[in-house]
HTML snippet that shows the backbone in 3Dmol.js (N, CA, C, O; Angstrom):
<script src="https://3Dmol.org/build/3Dmol-min.js"></script>
<div id="view" style="width:600px;height:400px;position:relative"></div>
<script>
const pdb = `
ATOM      1  N   MET A   1      -4.665  10.857  -8.279  1.00  0.00           N
ATOM      2  CA  MET A   1      -6.053  10.708  -7.931  1.00  0.00           C
ATOM      3  C   MET A   1      -6.138  10.191  -6.503  1.00  0.00           C
ATOM      4  O   MET A   1      -5.403   9.278  -6.127  1.00  0.00           O
ATOM      5  N   PHE A   2      -7.010  10.756  -5.727  1.00  0.00           N
ATOM      6  CA  PHE A   2      -7.246  10.312  -4.365  1.00  0.00           C
ATOM      7  C   PHE A   2      -8.539   9.516  -4.319  1.00  0.00           C
ATOM      8  O   PHE A   2      -9.562   9.950  -4.851  1.00  0.00           O
ATOM      9  N   VAL A   3      -8.495   8.352  -3.684  1.00  0.00           N
ATOM     10  CA  VAL A   3      -9.695   7.531  -3.514  1.00  0.00           C
ATOM     11  C   VAL A   3      -9.706   6.977  -2.093  1.00  0.00           C
ATOM     12  O   VAL A   3      -8.670   6.901  -1.432  1.00  0.00           O
ATOM     13  N   SER A   4     -10.878   6.598  -1.643  1.00  0.00           N
ATOM     14  CA  SER A   4     -10.995   5.985  -0.316  1.00  0.00           C
ATOM     15  C   SER A   4     -10.588   4.520  -0.399  1.00  0.00           C
ATOM     16  O   SER A   4     -10.496   3.947  -1.485  1.00  0.00           O
ATOM     17  N   PHE A   5     -10.351   3.933   0.747  1.00  0.00           N
ATOM     18  CA  PHE A   5      -9.988   2.517   0.811  1.00  0.00           C
ATOM     19  C   PHE A   5     -11.047   1.660   0.125  1.00  0.00           C
ATOM     20  O   PHE A   5     -10.717   0.725  -0.604  1.00  0.00           O
ATOM     21  N   GLU A   6     -12.308   1.975   0.358  1.00  0.00           N
ATOM     22  CA  GLU A   6     -13.403   1.187  -0.212  1.00  0.00           C
ATOM     23  C   GLU A   6     -13.456   1.279  -1.727  1.00  0.00           C
ATOM     24  O   GLU A   6     -13.977   0.375  -2.381  1.00  0.00           O
ATOM     25  N   GLU A   7     -12.925   2.355  -2.298  1.00  0.00           N
ATOM     26  CA  GLU A   7     -12.952   2.539  -3.744  1.00  0.00           C
ATOM     27  C   GLU A   7     -11.840   1.778  -4.474  1.00  0.00           C
ATOM     28  O   GLU A   7     -11.834   1.724  -5.703  1.00  0.00           O
ATOM     29  N   VAL A   8     -10.916   1.201  -3.736  1.00  0.00           N
ATOM     30  CA  VAL A   8      -9.834   0.431  -4.366  1.00  0.00           C
ATOM     31  C   VAL A   8     -10.400  -0.938  -4.744  1.00  0.00           C
ATOM     32  O   VAL A   8     -10.508  -1.849  -3.922  1.00  0.00           O
ATOM     33  N   THR A   9     -10.753  -1.038  -6.016  1.00  0.00           N
ATOM     34  CA  THR A   9     -11.381  -2.256  -6.535  1.00  0.00           C
ATOM     35  C   THR A   9     -10.652  -2.711  -7.793  1.00  0.00           C
ATOM     36  O   THR A   9      -9.816  -1.992  -8.341  1.00  0.00           O
ATOM     37  N   GLU A  10     -10.978  -3.897  -8.230  1.00  0.00           N
ATOM     38  CA  GLU A  10     -10.411  -4.413  -9.467  1.00  0.00           C
ATOM     39  C   GLU A  10     -10.746  -3.490 -10.635  1.00  0.00           C
ATOM     40  O   GLU A  10      -9.897  -3.210 -11.481  1.00  0.00           O
ATOM     41  N   GLY A  11     -11.987  -3.025 -10.672  1.00  0.00           N
ATOM     42  CA  GLY A  11     -12.407  -2.134 -11.749  1.00  0.00           C
ATOM     43  C   GLY A  11     -11.615  -0.833 -11.777  1.00  0.00           C
ATOM     44  O   GLY A  11     -11.228  -0.358 -12.845  1.00  0.00           O
ATOM     45  N   LEU A  12     -11.374  -0.260 -10.603  1.00  0.00           N
ATOM     46  CA  LEU A  12     -10.615   0.987 -10.537  1.00  0.00           C
ATOM     47  C   LEU A  12      -9.181   0.759 -11.002  1.00  0.00           C
ATOM     48  O   LEU A  12      -8.647   1.559 -11.770  1.00  0.00           O
ATOM     49  N   LEU A  13      -8.556  -0.315 -10.547  1.00  0.00           N
ATOM     50  CA  LEU A  13      -7.182  -0.600 -10.958  1.00  0.00           C
ATOM     51  C   LEU A  13      -7.096  -0.872 -12.460  1.00  0.00           C
ATOM     52  O   LEU A  13      -6.139  -0.452 -13.110  1.00  0.00           O
ATOM     53  N   GLU A  14      -8.077  -1.565 -13.009  1.00  0.00           N
ATOM     54  CA  GLU A  14      -8.088  -1.808 -14.453  1.00  0.00           C
ATOM     55  C   GLU A  14      -8.270  -0.507 -15.220  1.00  0.00           C
ATOM     56  O   GLU A  14      -7.619  -0.291 -16.242  1.00  0.00           O
ATOM     57  N   HIS A  15      -9.147   0.356 -14.736  1.00  0.00           N
ATOM     58  CA  HIS A  15      -9.433   1.628 -15.414  1.00  0.00           C
ATOM     59  C   HIS A  15      -8.228   2.570 -15.376  1.00  0.00           C
ATOM     60  O   HIS A  15      -7.866   3.158 -16.395  1.00  0.00           O
ATOM     61  N   LEU A  16      -7.612   2.712 -14.208  1.00  0.00           N
ATOM     62  CA  LEU A  16      -6.508   3.656 -14.057  1.00  0.00           C
ATOM     63  C   LEU A  16      -5.161   3.075 -14.466  1.00  0.00           C
ATOM     64  O   LEU A  16      -4.309   3.791 -14.992  1.00  0.00           O
ATOM     65  N   GLY A  17      -4.966   1.796 -14.231  1.00  0.00           N
ATOM     66  CA  GLY A  17      -3.696   1.151 -14.539  1.00  0.00           C
ATOM     67  C   GLY A  17      -2.507   1.822 -13.860  1.00  0.00           C
ATOM     68  O   GLY A  17      -1.510   2.115 -14.520  1.00  0.00           O
ATOM     69  N   PRO A  18      -2.594   2.073 -12.549  1.00  0.00           N
ATOM     70  CA  PRO A  18      -1.501   2.791 -11.887  1.00  0.00           C
ATOM     71  C   PRO A  18      -0.223   1.952 -11.813  1.00  0.00           C
ATOM     72  O   PRO A  18      -0.273   0.732 -11.653  1.00  0.00           O
ATOM     73  N   SER A  19       0.909   2.623 -11.930  1.00  0.00           N
ATOM     74  CA  SER A  19       2.184   1.937 -11.743  1.00  0.00           C
ATOM     75  C   SER A  19       2.618   2.014 -10.284  1.00  0.00           C
ATOM     76  O   SER A  19       3.507   1.283  -9.846  1.00  0.00           O
ATOM     77  N   ALA A  20       1.972   2.918  -9.535  1.00  0.00           N
ATOM     78  CA  ALA A  20       2.302   3.069  -8.116  1.00  0.00           C
ATOM     79  C   ALA A  20       1.062   3.515  -7.342  1.00  0.00           C
ATOM     80  O   ALA A  20       0.195   4.219  -7.860  1.00  0.00           O
ATOM     81  N   VAL A  21       1.011   3.084  -6.097  1.00  0.00           N
ATOM     82  CA  VAL A  21      -0.020   3.508  -5.149  1.00  0.00           C
ATOM     83  C   VAL A  21       0.707   4.069  -3.940  1.00  0.00           C
ATOM     84  O   VAL A  21       1.671   3.477  -3.453  1.00  0.00           O
ATOM     85  N   ILE A  22       0.241   5.211  -3.459  1.00  0.00           N
ATOM     86  CA  ILE A  22       0.845   5.846  -2.287  1.00  0.00           C
ATOM     87  C   ILE A  22      -0.253   6.114  -1.275  1.00  0.00           C
ATOM     88  O   ILE A  22      -1.336   6.582  -1.628  1.00  0.00           O
ATOM     89  N   SER A  23       0.033   5.814  -0.014  1.00  0.00           N
ATOM     90  CA  SER A  23      -0.931   6.079   1.057  1.00  0.00           C
ATOM     91  C   SER A  23      -0.173   6.386   2.340  1.00  0.00           C
ATOM     92  O   SER A  23       1.028   6.133   2.436  1.00  0.00           O
ATOM     93  N   PRO A  24      -0.875   6.929   3.319  1.00  0.00           N
ATOM     94  CA  PRO A  24      -0.250   6.999   4.641  1.00  0.00           C
ATOM     95  C   PRO A  24      -0.139   5.585   5.204  1.00  0.00           C
ATOM     96  O   PRO A  24      -0.933   4.712   4.852  1.00  0.00           O
ATOM     97  N   ALA A  25       0.826   5.360   6.062  1.00  0.00           N
ATOM     98  CA  ALA A  25       0.946   4.044   6.703  1.00  0.00           C
ATOM     99  C   ALA A  25      -0.234   3.782   7.629  1.00  0.00           C
ATOM    100  O   ALA A  25      -0.676   2.644   7.783  1.00  0.00           O
ATOM    101  N   LEU A  26      -0.731   4.831   8.232  1.00  0.00           N
ATOM    102  CA  LEU A  26      -1.869   4.716   9.147  1.00  0.00           C
ATOM    103  C   LEU A  26      -2.852   5.825   8.833  1.00  0.00           C
ATOM    104  O   LEU A  26      -2.543   7.006   8.989  1.00  0.00           O
ATOM    105  N   ALA A  27      -4.044   5.437   8.388  1.00  0.00           N
ATOM    106  CA  ALA A  27      -5.113   6.390   8.087  1.00  0.00           C
ATOM    107  C   ALA A  27      -6.265   6.141   9.049  1.00  0.00           C
ATOM    108  O   ALA A  27      -6.214   5.226   9.870  1.00  0.00           O
ATOM    109  N   GLN A  28      -7.285   6.947   8.943  1.00  0.00           N
ATOM    110  CA  GLN A  28      -8.423   6.832   9.861  1.00  0.00           C
ATOM    111  C   GLN A  28      -9.140   5.489   9.724  1.00  0.00           C
ATOM    112  O   GLN A  28      -9.551   4.903  10.726  1.00  0.00           O
ATOM    113  N   ASP A  29      -9.294   4.997   8.487  1.00  0.00           N
ATOM    114  CA  ASP A  29     -10.098   3.795   8.251  1.00  0.00           C
ATOM    115  C   ASP A  29      -9.310   2.553   7.846  1.00  0.00           C
ATOM    116  O   ASP A  29      -9.894   1.480   7.692  1.00  0.00           O
ATOM    117  N   PHE A  30      -7.990   2.678   7.672  1.00  0.00           N
ATOM    118  CA  PHE A  30      -7.192   1.532   7.245  1.00  0.00           C
ATOM    119  C   PHE A  30      -5.730   1.796   7.580  1.00  0.00           C
ATOM    120  O   PHE A  30      -5.342   2.912   7.927  1.00  0.00           O
ATOM    121  N   ASP A  31      -4.934   0.746   7.468  1.00  0.00           N
ATOM    122  CA  ASP A  31      -3.484   0.928   7.581  1.00  0.00           C
ATOM    123  C   ASP A  31      -2.830   0.290   6.356  1.00  0.00           C
ATOM    124  O   ASP A  31      -3.505  -0.317   5.524  1.00  0.00           O
ATOM    125  N   CYS A  32      -1.527   0.434   6.259  1.00  0.00           N
ATOM    126  CA  CYS A  32      -0.834  -0.032   5.055  1.00  0.00           C
ATOM    127  C   CYS A  32      -0.909  -1.550   4.890  1.00  0.00           C
ATOM    128  O   CYS A  32      -0.837  -2.047   3.766  1.00  0.00           O
ATOM    129  N   ILE A  33      -1.050  -2.281   5.971  1.00  0.00           N
ATOM    130  CA  ILE A  33      -1.201  -3.740   5.838  1.00  0.00           C
ATOM    131  C   ILE A  33      -2.548  -4.063   5.198  1.00  0.00           C
ATOM    132  O   ILE A  33      -2.632  -4.938   4.337  1.00  0.00           O
ATOM    133  N   ASP A  34      -3.603  -3.360   5.616  1.00  0.00           N
ATOM    134  CA  ASP A  34      -4.923  -3.565   4.999  1.00  0.00           C
ATOM    135  C   ASP A  34      -4.871  -3.310   3.498  1.00  0.00           C
ATOM    136  O   ASP A  34      -5.378  -4.104   2.705  1.00  0.00           O
ATOM    137  N   LEU A  35      -4.253  -2.197   3.116  1.00  0.00           N
ATOM    138  CA  LEU A  35      -4.205  -1.848   1.696  1.00  0.00           C
ATOM    139  C   LEU A  35      -3.287  -2.797   0.927  1.00  0.00           C
ATOM    140  O   LEU A  35      -3.596  -3.156  -0.209  1.00  0.00           O
ATOM    141  N   ALA A  36      -2.193  -3.200   1.506  1.00  0.00           N
ATOM    142  CA  ALA A  36      -1.307  -4.161   0.843  1.00  0.00           C
ATOM    143  C   ALA A  36      -2.043  -5.475   0.584  1.00  0.00           C
ATOM    144  O   ALA A  36      -1.921  -6.057  -0.494  1.00  0.00           O
ATOM    145  N   LEU A  37      -2.793  -5.930   1.555  1.00  0.00           N
ATOM    146  CA  LEU A  37      -3.562  -7.166   1.372  1.00  0.00           C
ATOM    147  C   LEU A  37      -4.595  -7.020   0.263  1.00  0.00           C
ATOM    148  O   LEU A  37      -4.785  -7.930  -0.544  1.00  0.00           O
ATOM    149  N   ARG A  38      -5.262  -5.868   0.230  1.00  0.00           N
ATOM    150  CA  ARG A  38      -6.252  -5.645  -0.823  1.00  0.00           C
ATOM    151  C   ARG A  38      -5.569  -5.607  -2.187  1.00  0.00           C
ATOM    152  O   ARG A  38      -6.042  -6.241  -3.130  1.00  0.00           O
ATOM    153  N   LEU A  39      -4.471  -4.878  -2.302  1.00  0.00           N
ATOM    154  CA  LEU A  39      -3.759  -4.806  -3.574  1.00  0.00           C
ATOM    155  C   LEU A  39      -3.263  -6.190  -4.002  1.00  0.00           C
ATOM    156  O   LEU A  39      -3.327  -6.546  -5.178  1.00  0.00           O
ATOM    157  N   HIS A  40      -2.775  -6.953  -3.042  1.00  0.00           N
ATOM    158  CA  HIS A  40      -2.328  -8.326  -3.320  1.00  0.00           C
ATOM    159  C   HIS A  40      -3.491  -9.166  -3.852  1.00  0.00           C
ATOM    160  O   HIS A  40      -3.351  -9.872  -4.851  1.00  0.00           O
ATOM    161  N   ASP A  41      -4.632  -9.084  -3.180  1.00  0.00           N
ATOM    162  CA  ASP A  41      -5.813  -9.845  -3.600  1.00  0.00           C
ATOM    163  C   ASP A  41      -6.292  -9.439  -4.993  1.00  0.00           C
ATOM    164  O   ASP A  41      -6.871 -10.247  -5.719  1.00  0.00           O
ATOM    165  N   LEU A  42      -6.041  -8.164  -5.363  1.00  0.00           N
ATOM    166  CA  LEU A  42      -6.456  -7.659  -6.674  1.00  0.00           C
ATOM    167  C   LEU A  42      -5.366  -7.827  -7.731  1.00  0.00           C
ATOM    168  O   LEU A  42      -5.495  -7.317  -8.844  1.00  0.00           O
ATOM    169  N   ASN A  43      -4.300  -8.536  -7.386  1.00  0.00           N
ATOM    170  CA  ASN A  43      -3.189  -8.822  -8.307  1.00  0.00           C
ATOM    171  C   ASN A  43      -2.501  -7.564  -8.834  1.00  0.00           C
ATOM    172  O   ASN A  43      -2.058  -7.527  -9.982  1.00  0.00           O
ATOM    173  N   PHE A  44      -2.414  -6.542  -7.995  1.00  0.00           N
ATOM    174  CA  PHE A  44      -1.715  -5.315  -8.365  1.00  0.00           C
ATOM    175  C   PHE A  44      -0.235  -5.630  -8.553  1.00  0.00           C
ATOM    176  O   PHE A  44       0.365  -6.306  -7.717  1.00  0.00           O
ATOM    177  N   LYS A  45       0.354  -5.148  -9.639  1.00  0.00           N
ATOM    178  CA  LYS A  45       1.741  -5.471  -9.969  1.00  0.00           C
ATOM    179  C   LYS A  45       2.682  -4.275  -9.857  1.00  0.00           C
ATOM    180  O   LYS A  45       3.872  -4.413 -10.139  1.00  0.00           O
ATOM    181  N   GLY A  46       2.191  -3.123  -9.459  1.00  0.00           N
ATOM    182  CA  GLY A  46       3.043  -1.940  -9.367  1.00  0.00           C
ATOM    183  C   GLY A  46       3.684  -1.803  -8.000  1.00  0.00           C
ATOM    184  O   GLY A  46       3.735  -2.749  -7.214  1.00  0.00           O
ATOM    185  N   MET A  47       4.175  -0.589  -7.737  1.00  0.00           N
ATOM    186  CA  MET A  47       4.802  -0.288  -6.453  1.00  0.00           C
ATOM    187  C   MET A  47       3.758   0.251  -5.487  1.00  0.00           C
ATOM    188  O   MET A  47       2.847   0.978  -5.883  1.00  0.00           O
ATOM    189  N   TYR A  48       3.894  -0.109  -4.231  1.00  0.00           N
ATOM    190  CA  TYR A  48       3.074   0.464  -3.171  1.00  0.00           C
ATOM    191  C   TYR A  48       4.017   1.096  -2.167  1.00  0.00           C
ATOM    192  O   TYR A  48       4.900   0.436  -1.618  1.00  0.00           O
ATOM    193  N   ARG A  49       3.817   2.389  -1.934  1.00  0.00           N
ATOM    194  CA  ARG A  49       4.626   3.127  -0.974  1.00  0.00           C
ATOM    195  C   ARG A  49       3.712   3.732   0.079  1.00  0.00           C
ATOM    196  O   ARG A  49       2.661   4.286  -0.245  1.00  0.00           O
ATOM    197  N   ALA A  50       4.112   3.626   1.330  1.00  0.00           N
ATOM    198  CA  ALA A  50       3.367   4.203   2.437  1.00  0.00           C
ATOM    199  C   ALA A  50       4.240   5.250   3.120  1.00  0.00           C
ATOM    200  O   ALA A  50       5.432   5.032   3.336  1.00  0.00           O
ATOM    201  N   THR A  51       3.645   6.366   3.450  1.00  0.00           N
ATOM    202  CA  THR A  51       4.385   7.427   4.122  1.00  0.00           C
ATOM    203  C   THR A  51       4.204   7.309   5.631  1.00  0.00           C
ATOM    204  O   THR A  51       3.095   7.116   6.129  1.00  0.00           O
ATOM    205  N   ALA A  52       5.322   7.431   6.345  1.00  0.00           N
ATOM    206  CA  ALA A  52       5.300   7.335   7.804  1.00  0.00           C
ATOM    207  C   ALA A  52       6.528   8.055   8.358  1.00  0.00           C
ATOM    208  O   ALA A  52       7.499   7.405   8.745  1.00  0.00           O
ATOM    209  N   PRO A  53       6.498   9.388   8.401  1.00  0.00           N
ATOM    210  CA  PRO A  53       7.678  10.137   8.821  1.00  0.00           C
ATOM    211  C   PRO A  53       8.141   9.854  10.246  1.00  0.00           C
ATOM    212  O   PRO A  53       9.322  10.022  10.548  1.00  0.00           O
ATOM    213  N   ASP A  54       7.246   9.432  11.121  1.00  0.00           N
ATOM    214  CA  ASP A  54       7.610   9.237  12.528  1.00  0.00           C
ATOM    215  C   ASP A  54       7.692   7.776  12.955  1.00  0.00           C
ATOM    216  O   ASP A  54       7.764   7.489  14.149  1.00  0.00           O
ATOM    217  N   LEU A  55       7.684   6.869  12.019  1.00  0.00           N
ATOM    218  CA  LEU A  55       7.719   5.445  12.360  1.00  0.00           C
ATOM    219  C   LEU A  55       9.142   5.049  12.753  1.00  0.00           C
ATOM    220  O   LEU A  55      10.059   5.174  11.941  1.00  0.00           O
ATOM    221  N   PRO A  56       9.342   4.574  13.987  1.00  0.00           N
ATOM    222  CA  PRO A  56      10.707   4.304  14.464  1.00  0.00           C
ATOM    223  C   PRO A  56      11.403   3.133  13.774  1.00  0.00           C
ATOM    224  O   PRO A  56      12.618   3.183  13.582  1.00  0.00           O
ATOM    225  N   ARG A  57      10.676   2.081  13.394  1.00  0.00           N
ATOM    226  CA  ARG A  57      11.304   0.904  12.769  1.00  0.00           C
ATOM    227  C   ARG A  57      10.501   0.449  11.558  1.00  0.00           C
ATOM    228  O   ARG A  57       9.820  -0.575  11.615  1.00  0.00           O
ATOM    229  N   PRO A  58      10.574   1.202  10.463  1.00  0.00           N
ATOM    230  CA  PRO A  58       9.770   0.864   9.285  1.00  0.00           C
ATOM    231  C   PRO A  58      10.072  -0.524   8.726  1.00  0.00           C
ATOM    232  O   PRO A  58       9.214  -1.139   8.093  1.00  0.00           O
ATOM    233  N   GLU A  59      11.278  -1.014   8.956  1.00  0.00           N
ATOM    234  CA  GLU A  59      11.633  -2.334   8.416  1.00  0.00           C
ATOM    235  C   GLU A  59      10.765  -3.445   8.996  1.00  0.00           C
ATOM    236  O   GLU A  59      10.586  -4.477   8.349  1.00  0.00           O
ATOM    237  N   VAL A  60      10.230  -3.266  10.177  1.00  0.00           N
ATOM    238  CA  VAL A  60       9.354  -4.276  10.784  1.00  0.00           C
ATOM    239  C   VAL A  60       8.071  -4.410   9.962  1.00  0.00           C
ATOM    240  O   VAL A  60       7.625  -5.520   9.671  1.00  0.00           O
ATOM    241  N   VAL A  61       7.485  -3.279   9.593  1.00  0.00           N
ATOM    242  CA  VAL A  61       6.267  -3.294   8.781  1.00  0.00           C
ATOM    243  C   VAL A  61       6.585  -3.806   7.374  1.00  0.00           C
ATOM    244  O   VAL A  61       5.808  -4.576   6.808  1.00  0.00           O
ATOM    245  N   GLU A  62       7.700  -3.394   6.814  1.00  0.00           N
ATOM    246  CA  GLU A  62       8.084  -3.861   5.484  1.00  0.00           C
ATOM    247  C   GLU A  62       8.247  -5.381   5.459  1.00  0.00           C
ATOM    248  O   GLU A  62       7.822  -6.027   4.501  1.00  0.00           O
ATOM    249  N   LYS A  63       8.847  -5.954   6.480  1.00  0.00           N
ATOM    250  CA  LYS A  63       9.014  -7.409   6.550  1.00  0.00           C
ATOM    251  C   LYS A  63       7.675  -8.120   6.688  1.00  0.00           C
ATOM    252  O   LYS A  63       7.464  -9.172   6.085  1.00  0.00           O
ATOM    253  N   GLU A  64       6.770  -7.551   7.479  1.00  0.00           N
ATOM    254  CA  GLU A  64       5.445  -8.150   7.661  1.00  0.00           C
ATOM    255  C   GLU A  64       4.685  -8.171   6.338  1.00  0.00           C
ATOM    256  O   GLU A  64       4.080  -9.182   5.979  1.00  0.00           O
ATOM    257  N   ILE A  65       4.718  -7.061   5.619  1.00  0.00           N
ATOM    258  CA  ILE A  65       4.016  -7.006   4.339  1.00  0.00           C
ATOM    259  C   ILE A  65       4.690  -7.918   3.319  1.00  0.00           C
ATOM    260  O   ILE A  65       3.998  -8.560   2.528  1.00  0.00           O
ATOM    261  N   ALA A  66       6.003  -7.994   3.314  1.00  0.00           N
ATOM    262  CA  ALA A  66       6.709  -8.912   2.409  1.00  0.00           C
ATOM    263  C   ALA A  66       6.292 -10.357   2.675  1.00  0.00           C
ATOM    264  O   ALA A  66       6.164 -11.156   1.747  1.00  0.00           O
ATOM    265  N   HIS A  67       6.081 -10.682   3.947  1.00  0.00           N
ATOM    266  CA  HIS A  67       5.651 -12.038   4.316  1.00  0.00           C
ATOM    267  C   HIS A  67       4.208 -12.293   3.872  1.00  0.00           C
ATOM    268  O   HIS A  67       3.908 -13.348   3.312  1.00  0.00           O
ATOM    269  N   LEU A  68       3.317 -11.334   4.120  1.00  0.00           N
ATOM    270  CA  LEU A  68       1.895 -11.503   3.806  1.00  0.00           C
ATOM    271  C   LEU A  68       1.591 -11.348   2.316  1.00  0.00           C
ATOM    272  O   LEU A  68       0.695 -12.007   1.787  1.00  0.00           O
ATOM    273  N   CYS A  69       2.333 -10.483   1.653  1.00  0.00           N
ATOM    274  CA  CYS A  69       2.042 -10.120   0.262  1.00  0.00           C
ATOM    275  C   CYS A  69       3.339 -10.146  -0.555  1.00  0.00           C
ATOM    276  O   CYS A  69       3.824  -9.090  -0.960  1.00  0.00           O
ATOM    277  N   PRO A  70       3.896 -11.300  -0.798  1.00  0.00           N
ATOM    278  CA  PRO A  70       5.217 -11.363  -1.444  1.00  0.00           C
ATOM    279  C   PRO A  70       5.265 -10.767  -2.844  1.00  0.00           C
ATOM    280  O   PRO A  70       6.349 -10.424  -3.318  1.00  0.00           O
ATOM    281  N   SER A  71       4.136 -10.632  -3.517  1.00  0.00           N
ATOM    282  CA  SER A  71       4.150 -10.080  -4.874  1.00  0.00           C
ATOM    283  C   SER A  71       4.086  -8.544  -4.890  1.00  0.00           C
ATOM    284  O   SER A  71       4.199  -7.935  -5.954  1.00  0.00           O
ATOM    285  N   ILE A  72       3.907  -7.924  -3.732  1.00  0.00           N
ATOM    286  CA  ILE A  72       3.805  -6.467  -3.658  1.00  0.00           C
ATOM    287  C   ILE A  72       5.189  -5.856  -3.456  1.00  0.00           C
ATOM    288  O   ILE A  72       5.934  -6.262  -2.564  1.00  0.00           O
ATOM    289  N   ASP A  73       5.521  -4.885  -4.287  1.00  0.00           N
ATOM    290  CA  ASP A  73       6.768  -4.115  -4.162  1.00  0.00           C
ATOM    291  C   ASP A  73       6.477  -2.985  -3.176  1.00  0.00           C
ATOM    292  O   ASP A  73       6.024  -1.913  -3.577  1.00  0.00           O
ATOM    293  N   PHE A  74       6.734  -3.218  -1.892  1.00  0.00           N
ATOM    294  CA  PHE A  74       6.342  -2.288  -0.830  1.00  0.00           C
ATOM    295  C   PHE A  74       7.547  -1.707  -0.119  1.00  0.00           C
ATOM    296  O   PHE A  74       8.511  -2.411   0.183  1.00  0.00           O
ATOM    297  N   LYS A  75       7.478  -0.424   0.142  1.00  0.00           N
ATOM    298  CA  LYS A  75       8.472   0.274   0.973  1.00  0.00           C
ATOM    299  C   LYS A  75       7.756   1.373   1.741  1.00  0.00           C
ATOM    300  O   LYS A  75       6.721   1.883   1.311  1.00  0.00           O
ATOM    301  N   ILE A  76       8.328   1.729   2.889  1.00  0.00           N
ATOM    302  CA  ILE A  76       7.834   2.852   3.669  1.00  0.00           C
ATOM    303  C   ILE A  76       8.741   4.050   3.421  1.00  0.00           C
ATOM    304  O   ILE A  76       9.965   3.937   3.481  1.00  0.00           O
ATOM    305  N   ILE A  77       8.140   5.175   3.149  1.00  0.00           N
ATOM    306  CA  ILE A  77       8.866   6.427   2.960  1.00  0.00           C
ATOM    307  C   ILE A  77       8.848   7.172   4.294  1.00  0.00           C
ATOM    308  O   ILE A  77       7.787   7.550   4.791  1.00  0.00           O
ATOM    309  N   THR A  78      10.031   7.377   4.865  1.00  0.00           N
ATOM    310  CA  THR A  78      10.095   8.042   6.167  1.00  0.00           C
ATOM    311  C   THR A  78      10.461   9.521   6.063  1.00  0.00           C
ATOM    312  O   THR A  78      10.330  10.261   7.038  1.00  0.00           O
ATOM    313  N   SER A  79      10.919   9.956   4.890  1.00  0.00           N
ATOM    314  CA  SER A  79      11.204  11.380   4.706  1.00  0.00           C
ATOM    315  C   SER A  79      10.826  11.791   3.299  1.00  0.00           C
ATOM    316  O   SER A  79      10.870  10.992   2.364  1.00  0.00           O
ATOM    317  N   LEU A  80      10.459  13.035   3.170  1.00  0.00           N
ATOM    318  CA  LEU A  80      10.041  13.530   1.846  1.00  0.00           C
ATOM    319  C   LEU A  80      11.078  14.451   1.272  1.00  0.00           C
ATOM    320  O   LEU A  80      10.904  14.966   0.167  1.00  0.00           O
TER     321      LEU A  80
END
`;
const viewer = $3Dmol.createViewer("view");
viewer.addModel(pdb, "pdb");
viewer.setStyle({}, {cartoon: {color: "spectrum"}});
viewer.zoomTo();
viewer.render();
</script>
């Protein structure tokens, strides 16, 4: 299911019960840090993966999100 950043709410997560969330690392209206923070605030317990095929140092973003959102299982996917 595809939803906008604004549609990611507690109600949506309760209704769908996703085990994983996937997004681009950088979208028009948000980035993966924004979404990680929202998921963290909503107590999401699944995996969050962001796609970024051209990101030169994905580990930098992964470390930042691990610091800001320690309960989020986050990784960047650089190849499909």
